[in-house]
C-alpha positions in Angstrom: -25.5 16.9 25.8 -26.1 13.5 27.7 -23.3 11.1 28.8 -24.8 8.7 26.1 -23.7 10.9 23.6 -20.3 11.5 25.5 -19.7 8.5 25.1 -20.1 6.8 21.6 -18.4 10.7 20.2 -15.1 9.8 22.6 -15.7 5.9 21.2 -16.3 6.4 18.1 -12.6 9.4 18.1 -10.9 7.3 20.2 -11.5 4.4 17.3 -10.8 6.6 14.2 -7.2 6.9 16.1 -6.4 4.0 17.3 -7.1 2.4 13.7 -4.9 5.0 11.7 -2.1 5.7 14.4 -1.8 2.2 15.2 -3.4 -0.3 13.2 -3.3 0.8 9.7 0.3 0.2 9.9 -0.1 -3.6 10.3 0.3 -5.6 7.6 1.7 -9.4 8.5 2.1 -11.5 6.4 -0.1 -9.5 3.7 -3.4 -11.0 5.3 -3.3 -9.5 8.5 -5.2 -6.6 9.7 -7.9 -5.4 11.9 -9.8 -2.9 11.5 -11.8 -2.4 15.2 -13.3 1.1 14.1 -16.1 -1.6 13.2 -16.7 -1.6 16.4 -18.8 1.6 17.2 -21.2 0.7 14.3 -21.0 -2.5 17.0 -21.8 -0.6 19.7 -24.0 1.4 18.5 -27.4 2.3 20.5 -30.1 0.2 19.4 -32.7 2.7 19.1 -30.0 4.7 17.0 -32.5 7.2 14.0 -31.7 4.7 10.6 -30.7 7.4 8.2 -29.2 9.6 11.3 -26.9 5.5 11.4 -25.5 5.7 7.7 -24.7 9.4 8.3 -22.9 8.4 11.3 -21.1 5.7 9.6 -20.2 7.2 5.6 -18.8 9.6 8.6 -16.3 7.2 10.0 -16.0 4.9 6.6 -14.4 8.1 4.5 -12.3 9.4 7.4 -10.7 6.4 7.7 -10.8 6.7 4.3 -9.0 10.3 4.0 -5.9 8.9 6.6 -5.5 6.1 4.3 -5.8 7.1 1.9 -7.9 4.6 0.1 -10.5 5.6 -1.8 -13.9 5.7 -0.4 -13.5 2.2 -0.3 -14.2 2.1 4.0 -17.5 4.3 3.7 -18.4 2.2 1.3 -17.9 -0.8 3.6 -18.9 1.6 6.8 -22.8 1.8 5.2 -22.7 -1.9 4.5 -22.7 -2.7 7.9 -24.6 0.0 9.6 -26.9 -0.8 7.1 -26.6 -4.7 6.9 -27.6 -4.0 11.4 -30.9 -4.6 11.8 -30.4 -8.1 9.9 -27.3 -9.3 11.7 -29.2 -7.9 15.0 -31.5 -10.0 14.8 -29.9 -12.7 13.5 -28.3 -13.5 16.7 -30.3 -12.1 19.5 -34.5 -12.5 17.7 -37.0 -11.8 20.6 -34.4 -9.7 22.4 -33.7 -7.0 19.0 -37.7 -7.2 18.1 -38.4 -6.0 21.7 -35.8 -3.8 21.7 -34.8 -5.1 24.7 -30.8 -6.1 23.2 -27.9 -4.9 25.8 -24.5 -6.4 24.1 -22.6 -6.2 27.8 -25.8 -9.0 28.7 -26.2 -11.6 26.1 -24.0 -14.8 26.1 -20.8 -15.3 24.1 -22.3 -16.6 21.6 -24.6 -14.7 20.2 -22.2 -11.5 20.8 -19.8 -14.2 18.0 -22.8 -15.2 15.7 -23.0 -10.8 15.8 -19.4 -10.2 15.2 -19.3 -12.7 12.2 -22.3 -11.6 10.4 -21.1 -8.1 10.9 -17.7 -8.8 10.4 -17.2 -11.1 7.7 -20.1 -8.8 5.7 -17.9 -5.6 5.7 -14.4 -7.3 5.6 -16.2 -8.7 2.4 -17.2 -6.1 1.0 -13.5 -3.5 1.6 -11.4 -6.4 -0.3 -13.4 -6.7 -3.6 -13.4 -2.6 -3.5 -10.0 -2.9 -2.6 -9.0 -6.1 -4.7 -11.4 -5.6 -8.0 -10.7 -8.6 -9.4 -11.1 -11.5 -10.4 -8.3 -12.7 -11.4 -6.7 -12.2 -7.5 -10.4 -13.6 -6.1 -7.4 -16.2 -3.8 -5.9 -13.1 -2.5 -8.7 -11.7 -1.9 -10.6 -14.4 -0.1 -6.8 -15.2 1.6 -7.9 -10.7 2.8 -10.9 -11.6 3.8 -11.2 -14.0 5.4 -7.5 -14.2 7.8 -8.3 -9.9 8.3 -11.7 -10.8 9.1 -10.7 -13.4 11.5 -8.0 -10.6 13.2 -10.3 -7.9 13.7 -13.5 -10.9 15.3 -10.8 -11.8 17.9 -9.8 -8.5 18.9 -13.1 -7.1 18.3 -14.3 -9.7 21.3 -11.5 -9.4 23.8 -12.0 -5.3 23.0 -15.1 -6.1 24.4 -15.4 -8.4 26.5 -12.5 -6.6 28.5 -13.9 -3.0 27.7 -17.7 -4.6 28.9 -20.2 -2.5 29.8 -23.6 -4.0 31.5 -25.7 -0.8 30.1 -24.1 -0.4 26.5 
């Protein structure tokens, strides 16, 4: 096994443990709950096999679902995020992504923020749409999506800045 695979496995385990043991217990004002496990999807290698990436993303979401007893909503949201990732990368990084030269650690703050925003908002929209699944609770859906997205983006950007690697 090479070093990159070990880093990805470690990241997978650490993010799941942080989410399950610490962050799932945060529910500030009923709307704020950070979902940082999406960082695994954000930081996956650009050239990863797409089918394998979808399976790993499904396993990530399913693991969160098993610990949170949430019936598959995280698995669905993770697969969706993994599926739209190339579109988000293309939107945020343009030609750098097209030529497979983008390295998240070497990109500007604005490009990283656009990428994180697209991915987190897409993930959260599906996650909360499946969780609430009611038109009569549309305001609750909007509040949870908006506030949890902002909270998740802030924490994610903070983590990306604090644990920045130039070769990631």
